[in-house]
Backbone as XML, in Angstrom:
<?xml version="1.0"?>
<chain id="A" units="angstrom">
  <residue number="1" name="UNK">
    <atom name="N" x="-18.889" y="9.188" z="30.883"/>
    <atom name="CA" x="-17.702" y="8.334" z="30.418"/>
    <atom name="C" x="-16.613" y="8.965" z="30.123"/>
  </residue>
  <residue number="2" name="UNK">
    <atom name="N" x="-16.006" y="9.674" z="29.230"/>
    <atom name="CA" x="-14.907" y="10.141" z="28.816"/>
    <atom name="C" x="-14.879" y="11.968" z="29.202"/>
  </residue>
  <residue number="3" name="UNK">
    <atom name="N" x="-15.943" y="11.941" z="30.348"/>
    <atom name="CA" x="-15.734" y="14.165" z="30.163"/>
    <atom name="C" x="-15.137" y="14.384" z="30.755"/>
  </residue>
  <residue number="4" name="UNK">
    <atom name="N" x="-14.214" y="13.631" z="31.991"/>
    <atom name="CA" x="-13.001" y="14.113" z="32.885"/>
    <atom name="C" x="-12.103" y="14.449" z="32.508"/>
  </residue>
  <residue number="5" name="UNK">
    <atom name="N" x="-11.780" y="13.416" z="31.576"/>
    <atom name="CA" x="-10.679" y="13.375" z="30.223"/>
    <atom name="C" x="-10.151" y="14.255" z="29.604"/>
  </residue>
  <residue number="6" name="UNK">
    <atom name="N" x="-9.073" y="14.903" z="28.703"/>
    <atom name="CA" x="-8.662" y="15.578" z="28.268"/>
    <atom name="C" x="-8.922" y="14.964" z="26.575"/>
  </residue>
  <residue number="7" name="UNK">
    <atom name="N" x="-8.907" y="15.476" z="25.613"/>
    <atom name="CA" x="-8.887" y="15.147" z="24.506"/>
    <atom name="C" x="-8.322" y="14.329" z="23.768"/>
  </residue>
  <residue number="8" name="UNK">
    <atom name="N" x="-6.821" y="14.459" z="23.710"/>
    <atom name="CA" x="-5.795" y="13.420" z="23.565"/>
    <atom name="C" x="-6.177" y="11.977" z="23.894"/>
  </residue>
  <residue number="9" name="UNK">
    <atom name="N" x="-6.836" y="11.892" z="25.649"/>
    <atom name="CA" x="-6.766" y="11.243" z="25.908"/>
    <atom name="C" x="-8.202" y="9.927" z="25.516"/>
  </residue>
  <residue number="10" name="UNK">
    <atom name="N" x="-9.155" y="10.983" z="25.347"/>
    <atom name="CA" x="-10.247" y="10.449" z="25.254"/>
    <atom name="C" x="-10.431" y="10.223" z="23.286"/>
  </residue>
  <residue number="11" name="UNK">
    <atom name="N" x="-9.492" y="10.802" z="22.475"/>
    <atom name="CA" x="-9.021" y="10.028" z="21.419"/>
    <atom name="C" x="-8.488" y="8.858" z="21.424"/>
  </residue>
  <residue number="12" name="UNK">
    <atom name="N" x="-7.423" y="9.076" z="21.571"/>
    <atom name="CA" x="-6.120" y="7.777" z="22.514"/>
    <atom name="C" x="-7.217" y="6.661" z="22.650"/>
  </residue>
  <residue number="13" name="UNK">
    <atom name="N" x="-8.408" y="6.601" z="23.513"/>
    <atom name="CA" x="-9.274" y="5.667" z="24.218"/>
    <atom name="C" x="-10.281" y="4.882" z="23.168"/>
  </residue>
  <residue number="14" name="UNK">
    <atom name="N" x="-10.528" y="6.070" z="23.087"/>
    <atom name="CA" x="-11.654" y="5.768" z="21.872"/>
    <atom name="C" x="-11.337" y="5.258" z="21.262"/>
  </residue>
  <residue number="15" name="UNK">
    <atom name="N" x="-10.007" y="5.745" z="20.502"/>
    <atom name="CA" x="-9.149" y="5.144" z="18.820"/>
    <atom name="C" x="-9.050" y="3.835" z="19.069"/>
  </residue>
  <residue number="16" name="UNK">
    <atom name="N" x="-7.874" y="3.654" z="19.833"/>
    <atom name="CA" x="-7.609" y="1.864" z="20.880"/>
    <atom name="C" x="-8.891" y="1.152" z="20.802"/>
  </residue>
  <residue number="17" name="UNK">
    <atom name="N" x="-9.893" y="1.562" z="21.636"/>
    <atom name="CA" x="-11.429" y="0.561" z="21.623"/>
    <atom name="C" x="-12.039" y="0.245" z="20.078"/>
  </residue>
  <residue number="18" name="UNK">
    <atom name="N" x="-12.018" y="1.370" z="19.603"/>
    <atom name="CA" x="-12.430" y="1.093" z="17.593"/>
    <atom name="C" x="-11.111" y="0.285" z="17.450"/>
  </residue>
  <residue number="19" name="UNK">
    <atom name="N" x="-10.183" y="-0.161" z="17.322"/>
    <atom name="CA" x="-9.550" y="-0.884" z="16.379"/>
    <atom name="C" x="-9.122" y="-1.922" z="17.138"/>
  </residue>
  <residue number="20" name="UNK">
    <atom name="N" x="-9.097" y="-2.341" z="18.322"/>
    <atom name="CA" x="-9.341" y="-3.823" z="19.526"/>
    <atom name="C" x="-10.587" y="-3.923" z="18.623"/>
  </residue>
  <residue number="21" name="UNK">
    <atom name="N" x="-12.287" y="-3.180" z="18.657"/>
    <atom name="CA" x="-13.126" y="-4.097" z="17.756"/>
    <atom name="C" x="-13.063" y="-4.119" z="16.726"/>
  </residue>
  <residue number="22" name="UNK">
    <atom name="N" x="-12.040" y="-3.445" z="15.878"/>
    <atom name="CA" x="-12.459" y="-4.056" z="14.151"/>
    <atom name="C" x="-11.416" y="-5.481" z="14.158"/>
  </residue>
  <residue number="23" name="UNK">
    <atom name="N" x="-9.936" y="-5.733" z="15.209"/>
    <atom name="CA" x="-9.534" y="-6.604" z="14.988"/>
    <atom name="C" x="-10.432" y="-7.655" z="15.562"/>
  </residue>
  <residue number="24" name="UNK">
    <atom name="N" x="-11.155" y="-7.633" z="16.317"/>
    <atom name="CA" x="-11.941" y="-8.602" z="17.216"/>
    <atom name="C" x="-13.043" y="-9.132" z="16.379"/>
  </residue>
  <residue number="25" name="UNK">
    <atom name="N" x="-13.569" y="-8.438" z="15.278"/>
    <atom name="CA" x="-14.027" y="-8.595" z="14.476"/>
    <atom name="C" x="-13.745" y="-9.183" z="12.943"/>
  </residue>
  <residue number="26" name="UNK">
    <atom name="N" x="-11.986" y="-9.321" z="12.938"/>
    <atom name="CA" x="-11.715" y="-9.400" z="11.519"/>
    <atom name="C" x="-12.295" y="-8.580" z="10.987"/>
  </residue>
  <residue number="27" name="UNK">
    <atom name="N" x="-12.445" y="-7.439" z="10.755"/>
    <atom name="CA" x="-12.413" y="-6.566" z="9.910"/>
    <atom name="C" x="-11.431" y="-5.790" z="10.073"/>
  </residue>
  <residue number="28" name="UNK">
    <atom name="N" x="-11.004" y="-4.977" z="8.626"/>
    <atom name="CA" x="-9.758" y="-4.548" z="7.881"/>
    <atom name="C" x="-9.756" y="-2.586" z="9.057"/>
  </residue>
  <residue number="29" name="UNK">
    <atom name="N" x="-8.575" y="-2.899" z="9.415"/>
    <atom name="CA" x="-8.265" y="-1.452" z="10.124"/>
    <atom name="C" x="-8.313" y="-0.289" z="9.067"/>
  </residue>
  <residue number="30" name="UNK">
    <atom name="N" x="-8.990" y="0.658" z="9.066"/>
    <atom name="CA" x="-8.298" y="1.777" z="8.314"/>
    <atom name="C" x="-9.037" y="2.816" z="8.424"/>
  </residue>
  <residue number="31" name="UNK">
    <atom name="N" x="-8.519" y="4.211" z="8.237"/>
    <atom name="CA" x="-9.072" y="5.501" z="8.629"/>
    <atom name="C" x="-10.653" y="5.480" z="8.939"/>
  </residue>
  <residue number="32" name="UNK">
    <atom name="N" x="-11.282" y="5.009" z="8.112"/>
    <atom name="CA" x="-12.559" y="5.420" z="8.366"/>
    <atom name="C" x="-13.342" y="4.307" z="8.627"/>
  </residue>
  <residue number="33" name="UNK">
    <atom name="N" x="-12.861" y="2.548" z="8.922"/>
    <atom name="CA" x="-13.420" y="2.495" z="9.419"/>
    <atom name="C" x="-13.407" y="2.454" z="11.541"/>
  </residue>
  <residue number="34" name="UNK">
    <atom name="N" x="-11.720" y="3.045" z="11.773"/>
    <atom name="CA" x="-11.667" y="2.897" z="12.741"/>
    <atom name="C" x="-12.695" y="4.577" z="13.703"/>
  </residue>
  <residue number="35" name="UNK">
    <atom name="N" x="-12.951" y="5.506" z="12.163"/>
    <atom name="CA" x="-13.770" y="6.528" z="12.880"/>
    <atom name="C" x="-15.519" y="5.785" z="12.758"/>
  </residue>
  <residue number="36" name="UNK">
    <atom name="N" x="-15.891" y="5.202" z="11.986"/>
    <atom name="CA" x="-17.063" y="4.402" z="12.181"/>
    <atom name="C" x="-17.537" y="4.125" z="13.327"/>
  </residue>
  <residue number="37" name="UNK">
    <atom name="N" x="-16.536" y="3.114" z="13.816"/>
    <atom name="CA" x="-16.817" y="2.182" z="14.872"/>
    <atom name="C" x="-16.159" y="3.162" z="16.361"/>
  </residue>
  <residue number="38" name="UNK">
    <atom name="N" x="-15.344" y="4.293" z="16.373"/>
    <atom name="CA" x="-15.531" y="4.839" z="17.586"/>
    <atom name="C" x="-16.672" y="5.794" z="17.561"/>
  </residue>
  <residue number="39" name="UNK">
    <atom name="N" x="-17.039" y="6.062" z="16.852"/>
    <atom name="CA" x="-18.860" y="6.800" z="16.254"/>
    <atom name="C" x="-19.764" y="5.672" z="17.405"/>
  </residue>
  <residue number="40" name="UNK">
    <atom name="N" x="-19.602" y="4.340" z="16.690"/>
    <atom name="CA" x="-20.725" y="3.360" z="17.679"/>
    <atom name="C" x="-20.208" y="3.106" z="19.108"/>
  </residue>
  <residue number="41" name="UNK">
    <atom name="N" x="-19.223" y="2.869" z="18.947"/>
    <atom name="CA" x="-18.089" y="2.547" z="20.984"/>
    <atom name="C" x="-18.484" y="3.881" z="22.102"/>
  </residue>
  <residue number="42" name="UNK">
    <atom name="N" x="-18.628" y="5.421" z="21.507"/>
    <atom name="CA" x="-19.064" y="6.384" z="21.824"/>
    <atom name="C" x="-19.784" y="6.800" z="22.846"/>
  </residue>
  <residue number="43" name="UNK">
    <atom name="N" x="-20.061" y="6.667" z="23.923"/>
    <atom name="CA" x="-21.382" y="6.897" z="24.469"/>
    <atom name="C" x="-22.497" y="8.420" z="23.910"/>
  </residue>
  <residue number="44" name="UNK">
    <atom name="N" x="-21.297" y="8.858" z="23.805"/>
    <atom name="CA" x="-22.391" y="10.393" z="23.083"/>
    <atom name="C" x="-22.653" y="10.598" z="21.346"/>
  </residue>
  <residue number="45" name="UNK">
    <atom name="N" x="-21.844" y="9.472" z="20.622"/>
    <atom name="CA" x="-21.971" y="9.382" z="19.631"/>
    <atom name="C" x="-21.363" y="10.282" z="18.768"/>
  </residue>
  <residue number="46" name="UNK">
    <atom name="N" x="-20.239" y="10.932" z="19.171"/>
    <atom name="CA" x="-19.118" y="11.787" z="18.305"/>
    <atom name="C" x="-18.218" y="10.824" z="17.501"/>
  </residue>
  <residue number="47" name="UNK">
    <atom name="N" x="-17.693" y="10.262" z="18.312"/>
    <atom name="CA" x="-16.362" y="9.628" z="17.912"/>
    <atom name="C" x="-15.315" y="10.200" z="17.765"/>
  </residue>
  <residue number="48" name="UNK">
    <atom name="N" x="-14.589" y="9.698" z="17.445"/>
    <atom name="CA" x="-13.160" y="10.599" z="16.759"/>
    <atom name="C" x="-13.054" y="11.033" z="15.071"/>
  </residue>
  <residue number="49" name="UNK">
    <atom name="N" x="-12.092" y="12.029" z="14.966"/>
    <atom name="CA" x="-12.354" y="12.658" z="13.316"/>
    <atom name="C" x="-10.536" y="11.786" z="12.774"/>
  </residue>
  <residue number="50" name="UNK">
    <atom name="N" x="-10.942" y="11.780" z="11.585"/>
    <atom name="CA" x="-9.375" y="10.504" z="10.868"/>
    <atom name="C" x="-8.428" y="11.625" z="11.415"/>
  </residue>
  <residue number="51" name="UNK">
    <atom name="N" x="-8.944" y="13.191" z="12.007"/>
    <atom name="CA" x="-7.490" y="14.083" z="11.466"/>
    <atom name="C" x="-7.079" y="14.140" z="12.707"/>
  </residue>
  <residue number="52" name="UNK">
    <atom name="N" x="-7.861" y="13.162" z="13.686"/>
    <atom name="CA" x="-7.149" y="12.089" z="15.532"/>
    <atom name="C" x="-5.960" y="11.525" z="14.933"/>
  </residue>
  <residue number="53" name="UNK">
    <atom name="N" x="-6.576" y="10.609" z="13.906"/>
    <atom name="CA" x="-5.816" y="9.798" z="13.979"/>
    <atom name="C" x="-4.408" y="10.335" z="13.879"/>
  </residue>
  <residue number="54" name="UNK">
    <atom name="N" x="-4.215" y="11.176" z="12.730"/>
    <atom name="CA" x="-2.709" y="11.785" z="12.624"/>
    <atom name="C" x="-2.329" y="12.528" z="13.682"/>
  </residue>
  <residue number="55" name="UNK">
    <atom name="N" x="-3.041" y="13.197" z="14.148"/>
    <atom name="CA" x="-2.244" y="14.131" z="15.400"/>
    <atom name="C" x="-2.023" y="13.370" z="16.793"/>
  </residue>
  <residue number="56" name="UNK">
    <atom name="N" x="-2.722" y="12.680" z="16.850"/>
    <atom name="CA" x="-2.450" y="11.863" z="18.469"/>
    <atom name="C" x="-1.179" y="10.709" z="17.593"/>
  </residue>
  <residue number="57" name="UNK">
    <atom name="N" x="-0.207" y="11.241" z="18.184"/>
    <atom name="CA" x="0.941" y="10.183" z="18.015"/>
    <atom name="C" x="0.795" y="9.215" z="18.341"/>
  </residue>
  <residue number="58" name="UNK">
    <atom name="N" x="0.488" y="9.092" z="19.862"/>
    <atom name="CA" x="0.353" y="7.338" z="20.192"/>
    <atom name="C" x="-0.794" y="6.737" z="19.863"/>
  </residue>
  <residue number="59" name="UNK">
    <atom name="N" x="-1.571" y="7.493" z="19.310"/>
    <atom name="CA" x="-2.592" y="6.369" z="18.203"/>
    <atom name="C" x="-2.485" y="6.674" z="17.070"/>
  </residue>
  <residue number="60" name="UNK">
    <atom name="N" x="-2.064" y="7.069" z="16.325"/>
    <atom name="CA" x="-1.303" y="6.862" z="15.524"/>
    <atom name="C" x="-0.235" y="5.962" z="15.101"/>
  </residue>
  <residue number="61" name="UNK">
    <atom name="N" x="0.614" y="5.651" z="16.229"/>
    <atom name="CA" x="1.335" y="4.780" z="16.214"/>
    <atom name="C" x="0.606" y="3.527" z="16.078"/>
  </residue>
  <residue number="62" name="UNK">
    <atom name="N" x="0.108" y="2.942" z="17.261"/>
    <atom name="CA" x="-0.953" y="1.913" z="17.326"/>
    <atom name="C" x="-1.770" y="1.188" z="15.980"/>
  </residue>
  <residue number="63" name="UNK">
    <atom name="N" x="-2.508" y="2.931" z="15.151"/>
    <atom name="CA" x="-2.801" y="2.650" z="14.584"/>
    <atom name="C" x="-2.246" y="1.830" z="13.208"/>
  </residue>
  <residue number="64" name="UNK">
    <atom name="N" x="-1.106" y="2.470" z="12.735"/>
    <atom name="CA" x="-0.533" y="2.060" z="11.781"/>
    <atom name="C" x="0.419" y="0.851" z="12.116"/>
  </residue>
  <residue number="65" name="UNK">
    <atom name="N" x="0.553" y="0.256" z="13.009"/>
    <atom name="CA" x="0.747" y="-1.226" z="13.728"/>
    <atom name="C" x="-0.050" y="-2.128" z="13.132"/>
  </residue>
  <residue number="66" name="UNK">
    <atom name="N" x="-1.434" y="-1.863" z="13.698"/>
    <atom name="CA" x="-2.309" y="-2.958" z="13.011"/>
    <atom name="C" x="-3.381" y="-2.539" z="11.481"/>
  </residue>
  <residue number="67" name="UNK">
    <atom name="N" x="-2.801" y="-1.120" z="10.946"/>
    <atom name="CA" x="-3.842" y="-1.255" z="9.783"/>
    <atom name="C" x="-3.422" y="-1.968" z="8.366"/>
  </residue>
  <residue number="68" name="UNK">
    <atom name="N" x="-4.268" y="-2.160" z="7.602"/>
    <atom name="CA" x="-3.667" y="-3.016" z="6.273"/>
    <atom name="C" x="-2.896" y="-1.813" z="5.121"/>
  </residue>
  <residue number="69" name="UNK">
    <atom name="N" x="-1.341" y="-2.405" z="4.983"/>
    <atom name="CA" x="-0.673" y="-1.713" z="4.579"/>
    <atom name="C" x="-1.694" y="-2.084" z="2.751"/>
  </residue>
  <residue number="70" name="UNK">
    <atom name="N" x="-1.943" y="-0.922" z="1.886"/>
    <atom name="CA" x="-1.671" y="-1.264" z="0.519"/>
    <atom name="C" x="-0.876" y="-1.298" z="-0.634"/>
  </residue>
  <residue number="71" name="UNK">
    <atom name="N" x="0.165" y="-0.123" z="-0.263"/>
    <atom name="CA" x="1.389" y="-1.024" z="-0.374"/>
    <atom name="C" x="2.503" y="-1.625" z="-0.604"/>
  </residue>
  <residue number="72" name="UNK">
    <atom name="N" x="1.656" y="-2.442" z="-0.527"/>
    <atom name="CA" x="3.131" y="-3.453" z="-0.648"/>
    <atom name="C" x="3.914" y="-3.775" z="-1.802"/>
  </residue>
  <residue number="73" name="UNK">
    <atom name="N" x="5.301" y="-3.626" z="-1.693"/>
    <atom name="CA" x="5.810" y="-3.986" z="-2.971"/>
    <atom name="C" x="6.058" y="-5.375" z="-2.957"/>
  </residue>
  <residue number="74" name="UNK">
    <atom name="N" x="5.446" y="-6.217" z="-2.589"/>
    <atom name="CA" x="5.346" y="-7.670" z="-2.736"/>
    <atom name="C" x="4.747" y="-8.176" z="-4.574"/>
  </residue>
  <residue number="75" name="UNK">
    <atom name="N" x="4.219" y="-7.497" z="-5.106"/>
    <atom name="CA" x="3.626" y="-7.765" z="-6.411"/>
    <atom name="C" x="5.080" y="-7.594" z="-7.172"/>
  </residue>
  <residue number="76" name="UNK">
    <atom name="N" x="5.927" y="-6.856" z="-6.953"/>
    <atom name="CA" x="6.673" y="-5.952" z="-8.240"/>
    <atom name="C" x="7.630" y="-6.233" z="-9.089"/>
  </residue>
  <residue number="77" name="UNK">
    <atom name="N" x="8.381" y="-6.691" z="-10.066"/>
    <atom name="CA" x="8.792" y="-7.178" z="-10.450"/>
    <atom name="C" x="9.947" y="-7.011" z="-9.623"/>
  </residue>
  <residue number="78" name="UNK">
    <atom name="N" x="11.343" y="-8.240" z="-10.386"/>
    <atom name="CA" x="12.643" y="-7.665" z="-9.520"/>
    <atom name="C" x="13.293" y="-6.522" z="-10.963"/>
  </residue>
  <residue number="79" name="UNK">
    <atom name="N" x="14.461" y="-6.021" z="-10.336"/>
    <atom name="CA" x="15.649" y="-5.705" z="-11.092"/>
    <atom name="C" x="16.072" y="-6.192" z="-12.061"/>
  </residue>
  <residue number="80" name="UNK">
    <atom name="N" x="16.223" y="-6.018" z="-13.712"/>
    <atom name="CA" x="16.459" y="-6.687" z="-14.522"/>
    <atom name="C" x="18.097" y="-5.737" z="-15.009"/>
  </residue>
  <residue number="81" name="UNK">
    <atom name="N" x="18.959" y="-7.058" z="-14.687"/>
    <atom name="CA" x="20.555" y="-6.587" z="-15.632"/>
    <atom name="C" x="20.153" y="-6.609" z="-16.475"/>
  </residue>
  <residue number="82" name="UNK">
    <atom name="N" x="21.169" y="-5.761" z="-17.748"/>
    <atom name="CA" x="21.305" y="-5.105" z="-18.897"/>
    <atom name="C" x="21.568" y="-6.669" z="-19.776"/>
  </residue>
  <residue number="83" name="UNK">
    <atom name="N" x="22.573" y="-7.883" z="-19.166"/>
    <atom name="CA" x="22.523" y="-9.243" z="-19.906"/>
    <atom name="C" x="21.225" y="-10.342" z="-20.030"/>
  </residue>
  <residue number="84" name="UNK">
    <atom name="N" x="19.938" y="-9.323" z="-18.401"/>
    <atom name="CA" x="18.778" y="-10.528" z="-18.607"/>
    <atom name="C" x="17.807" y="-9.697" z="-19.712"/>
  </residue>
  <residue number="85" name="UNK">
    <atom name="N" x="18.289" y="-8.393" z="-19.662"/>
    <atom name="CA" x="17.096" y="-7.881" z="-21.211"/>
    <atom name="C" x="17.664" y="-8.007" z="-22.287"/>
  </residue>
  <residue number="86" name="UNK">
    <atom name="N" x="18.947" y="-8.677" z="-22.670"/>
    <atom name="CA" x="19.221" y="-8.773" z="-23.797"/>
    <atom name="C" x="18.965" y="-10.365" z="-23.821"/>
  </residue>
  <residue number="87" name="UNK">
    <atom name="N" x="19.098" y="-11.448" z="-22.949"/>
    <atom name="CA" x="18.908" y="-12.194" z="-23.081"/>
    <atom name="C" x="17.118" y="-12.692" z="-23.974"/>
  </residue>
  <residue number="88" name="UNK">
    <atom name="N" x="15.972" y="-11.249" z="-22.982"/>
    <atom name="CA" x="14.884" y="-11.607" z="-22.911"/>
    <atom name="C" x="14.226" y="-11.294" z="-24.805"/>
  </residue>
  <residue number="89" name="UNK">
    <atom name="N" x="16.001" y="-9.897" z="-25.218"/>
    <atom name="CA" x="15.146" y="-9.719" z="-26.658"/>
    <atom name="C" x="16.115" y="-10.963" z="-28.002"/>
  </residue>
  <residue number="90" name="UNK">
    <atom name="N" x="16.344" y="-11.853" z="-27.334"/>
    <atom name="CA" x="17.458" y="-12.594" z="-28.469"/>
    <atom name="C" x="15.349" y="-13.768" z="-28.275"/>
  </residue>
  <residue number="91" name="UNK">
    <atom name="N" x="15.320" y="-13.784" z="-26.982"/>
    <atom name="CA" x="14.118" y="-14.954" z="-26.719"/>
    <atom name="C" x="12.409" y="-14.948" z="-27.154"/>
  </residue>
  <residue number="92" name="UNK">
    <atom name="N" x="12.718" y="-13.675" z="-27.603"/>
    <atom name="CA" x="11.395" y="-13.560" z="-28.121"/>
    <atom name="C" x="10.646" y="-14.034" z="-28.818"/>
  </residue>
  <residue number="93" name="UNK">
    <atom name="N" x="9.461" y="-14.598" z="-28.657"/>
    <atom name="CA" x="8.913" y="-15.293" z="-29.799"/>
    <atom name="C" x="8.083" y="-14.273" z="-30.410"/>
  </residue>
  <residue number="94" name="UNK">
    <atom name="N" x="7.399" y="-14.717" z="-31.775"/>
    <atom name="CA" x="6.321" y="-13.922" z="-32.808"/>
    <atom name="C" x="5.004" y="-14.289" z="-31.656"/>
  </residue>
  <residue number="95" name="UNK">
    <atom name="N" x="4.999" y="-15.726" z="-31.540"/>
    <atom name="CA" x="3.371" y="-15.832" z="-31.175"/>
    <atom name="C" x="3.909" y="-16.375" z="-29.638"/>
  </residue>
  <residue number="96" name="UNK">
    <atom name="N" x="2.954" y="-14.989" z="-28.513"/>
    <atom name="CA" x="3.301" y="-14.736" z="-27.613"/>
    <atom name="C" x="2.556" y="-14.473" z="-26.829"/>
  </residue>
  <residue number="97" name="UNK">
    <atom name="N" x="2.353" y="-14.621" z="-25.843"/>
    <atom name="CA" x="0.916" y="-14.141" z="-25.083"/>
    <atom name="C" x="0.807" y="-12.431" z="-24.449"/>
  </residue>
  <residue number="98" name="UNK">
    <atom name="N" x="0.229" y="-11.481" z="-25.319"/>
    <atom name="CA" x="0.466" y="-10.621" z="-25.125"/>
    <atom name="C" x="-0.446" y="-10.338" z="-23.956"/>
  </residue>
  <residue number="99" name="UNK">
    <atom name="N" x="-1.386" y="-10.625" z="-23.499"/>
    <atom name="CA" x="-1.738" y="-9.757" z="-21.804"/>
    <atom name="C" x="-1.286" y="-10.255" z="-21.220"/>
  </residue>
  <residue number="100" name="UNK">
    <atom name="N" x="-0.699" y="-11.617" z="-21.050"/>
    <atom name="CA" x="1.314" y="-11.954" z="-20.050"/>
    <atom name="C" x="1.907" y="-11.042" z="-19.656"/>
  </residue>
  <residue number="101" name="UNK">
    <atom name="N" x="2.499" y="-10.858" z="-21.033"/>
    <atom name="CA" x="3.032" y="-9.563" z="-21.199"/>
    <atom name="C" x="2.843" y="-8.041" z="-20.432"/>
  </residue>
  <residue number="102" name="UNK">
    <atom name="N" x="1.493" y="-7.729" z="-20.629"/>
    <atom name="CA" x="1.179" y="-6.707" z="-21.091"/>
    <atom name="C" x="1.123" y="-6.575" z="-19.182"/>
  </residue>
  <residue number="103" name="UNK">
    <atom name="N" x="0.879" y="-7.985" z="-18.126"/>
    <atom name="CA" x="0.464" y="-7.766" z="-16.985"/>
    <atom name="C" x="2.171" y="-7.638" z="-16.076"/>
  </residue>
  <residue number="104" name="UNK">
    <atom name="N" x="3.190" y="-8.304" z="-16.348"/>
    <atom name="CA" x="4.436" y="-8.274" z="-16.419"/>
    <atom name="C" x="5.061" y="-6.898" z="-16.483"/>
  </residue>
  <residue number="105" name="UNK">
    <atom name="N" x="4.719" y="-6.567" z="-17.276"/>
    <atom name="CA" x="4.902" y="-4.740" z="-17.536"/>
    <atom name="C" x="4.336" y="-3.870" z="-16.241"/>
  </residue>
  <residue number="106" name="UNK">
    <atom name="N" x="3.338" y="-4.436" z="-16.258"/>
    <atom name="CA" x="2.025" y="-3.402" z="-15.382"/>
    <atom name="C" x="2.966" y="-3.238" z="-13.915"/>
  </residue>
  <residue number="107" name="UNK">
    <atom name="N" x="3.478" y="-4.623" z="-13.279"/>
    <atom name="CA" x="4.195" y="-4.786" z="-12.588"/>
    <atom name="C" x="5.554" y="-3.718" z="-12.203"/>
  </residue>
  <residue number="108" name="UNK">
    <atom name="N" x="5.786" y="-3.521" z="-13.294"/>
    <atom name="CA" x="6.754" y="-2.646" z="-13.282"/>
    <atom name="C" x="6.849" y="-1.575" z="-12.920"/>
  </residue>
  <residue number="109" name="UNK">
    <atom name="N" x="7.480" y="-0.388" z="-12.178"/>
    <atom name="CA" x="8.089" y="0.329" z="-11.652"/>
    <atom name="C" x="8.011" y="1.604" z="-13.446"/>
  </residue>
  <residue number="110" name="UNK">
    <atom name="N" x="8.068" y="2.878" z="-12.851"/>
    <atom name="CA" x="7.552" y="3.817" z="-13.797"/>
    <atom name="C" x="9.779" y="3.726" z="-14.055"/>
  </residue>
  <residue number="111" name="UNK">
    <atom name="N" x="9.928" y="3.709" z="-13.630"/>
    <atom name="CA" x="12.121" y="3.845" z="-13.767"/>
    <atom name="C" x="12.509" y="3.140" z="-13.996"/>
  </residue>
  <residue number="112" name="UNK">
    <atom name="N" x="11.401" y="1.301" z="-13.699"/>
    <atom name="CA" x="12.036" y="-0.138" z="-14.537"/>
    <atom name="C" x="11.642" y="-0.130" z="-15.704"/>
  </residue>
  <residue number="113" name="UNK">
    <atom name="N" x="10.296" y="0.352" z="-16.090"/>
    <atom name="CA" x="10.201" y="0.188" z="-17.039"/>
    <atom name="C" x="10.716" y="1.213" z="-18.425"/>
  </residue>
  <residue number="114" name="UNK">
    <atom name="N" x="11.473" y="2.525" z="-17.775"/>
    <atom name="CA" x="12.380" y="3.010" z="-18.844"/>
    <atom name="C" x="13.448" y="2.515" z="-18.995"/>
  </residue>
  <residue number="115" name="UNK">
    <atom name="N" x="14.350" y="1.775" z="-17.833"/>
    <atom name="CA" x="15.668" y="1.393" z="-18.109"/>
    <atom name="C" x="15.076" y="0.303" z="-18.875"/>
  </residue>
  <residue number="116" name="UNK">
    <atom name="N" x="14.005" y="-0.220" z="-19.388"/>
    <atom name="CA" x="13.993" y="-2.085" z="-20.434"/>
    <atom name="C" x="14.347" y="-1.050" z="-21.788"/>
  </residue>
  <residue number="117" name="UNK">
    <atom name="N" x="13.375" y="-0.033" z="-21.524"/>
    <atom name="CA" x="13.689" y="0.912" z="-23.129"/>
    <atom name="C" x="14.763" y="1.091" z="-23.272"/>
  </residue>
  <residue number="118" name="UNK">
    <atom name="N" x="15.169" y="1.861" z="-22.532"/>
    <atom name="CA" x="16.787" y="2.362" z="-22.432"/>
    <atom name="C" x="17.419" y="0.806" z="-23.035"/>
  </residue>
  <residue number="119" name="UNK">
    <atom name="N" x="17.530" y="-0.364" z="-22.240"/>
    <atom name="CA" x="18.066" y="-1.260" z="-22.842"/>
    <atom name="C" x="17.725" y="-1.990" z="-23.874"/>
  </residue>
  <residue number="120" name="UNK">
    <atom name="N" x="16.215" y="-1.728" z="-24.123"/>
    <atom name="CA" x="16.162" y="-2.229" z="-25.604"/>
    <atom name="C" x="16.694" y="-1.238" z="-26.668"/>
  </residue>
  <residue number="121" name="UNK">
    <atom name="N" x="16.668" y="-0.018" z="-26.478"/>
    <atom name="CA" x="17.122" y="0.872" z="-27.748"/>
    <atom name="C" x="18.843" y="0.255" z="-27.914"/>
  </residue>
  <residue number="122" name="UNK">
    <atom name="N" x="19.213" y="0.112" z="-26.763"/>
    <atom name="CA" x="20.729" y="-0.525" z="-26.845"/>
    <atom name="C" x="21.174" y="-1.243" z="-27.249"/>
  </residue>
  <residue number="123" name="UNK">
    <atom name="N" x="20.278" y="-2.477" z="-27.396"/>
    <atom name="CA" x="20.521" y="-3.671" z="-28.013"/>
    <atom name="C" x="20.222" y="-3.427" z="-28.945"/>
  </residue>
  <residue number="124" name="UNK">
    <atom name="N" x="19.092" y="-3.023" z="-29.677"/>
    <atom name="CA" x="18.471" y="-2.700" z="-31.217"/>
    <atom name="C" x="19.775" y="-2.126" z="-32.032"/>
  </residue>
  <residue number="125" name="UNK">
    <atom name="N" x="19.836" y="-1.089" z="-31.494"/>
    <atom name="CA" x="21.060" y="-0.381" z="-31.722"/>
    <atom name="C" x="22.620" y="-1.421" z="-32.126"/>
  </residue>
  <residue number="126" name="UNK">
    <atom name="N" x="23.091" y="-1.541" z="-31.287"/>
    <atom name="CA" x="24.306" y="-2.350" z="-31.134"/>
    <atom name="C" x="23.900" y="-3.819" z="-32.256"/>
  </residue>
  <residue number="127" name="UNK">
    <atom name="N" x="22.191" y="-4.485" z="-32.817"/>
    <atom name="CA" x="22.064" y="-5.514" z="-33.260"/>
    <atom name="C" x="21.773" y="-5.221" z="-34.783"/>
  </residue>
  <residue number="128" name="UNK">
    <atom name="N" x="22.111" y="-4.094" z="-35.021"/>
    <atom name="CA" x="21.080" y="-3.680" z="-36.255"/>
    <atom name="C" x="21.983" y="-4.450" z="-37.523"/>
  </residue>
  <residue number="129" name="UNK">
    <atom name="N" x="23.004" y="-4.541" z="-37.810"/>
    <atom name="CA" x="24.217" y="-4.922" z="-38.857"/>
    <atom name="C" x="24.054" y="-6.163" z="-38.967"/>
  </residue>
</chain>
């Protein structure tokens, strides 16, 4: 079926068919899923390699539009201003849900945690007396 076509065209055709097949089956589109599905579709049973998705620009663009993005920023907490941080320190209660606080802090990036710590130190030094 693909013997008369060049390598890049074969990769594109197999990859596109594999991605379309995964979408039709309501399965997530990942590198592994595409390579496995391409082996099922390929009459020779060879399929395409993961590296082929990266190197074939047309296939990579098609893959990128349909793949599941694991690194969405939707669960990130928003940046806090100095005033917001100061208000939080004033409102801290002795009896609070530590697990909820831990989950909130886990949503923050490393730089946001550093900023929060610096704000706290500033607040603490200003309100010592």
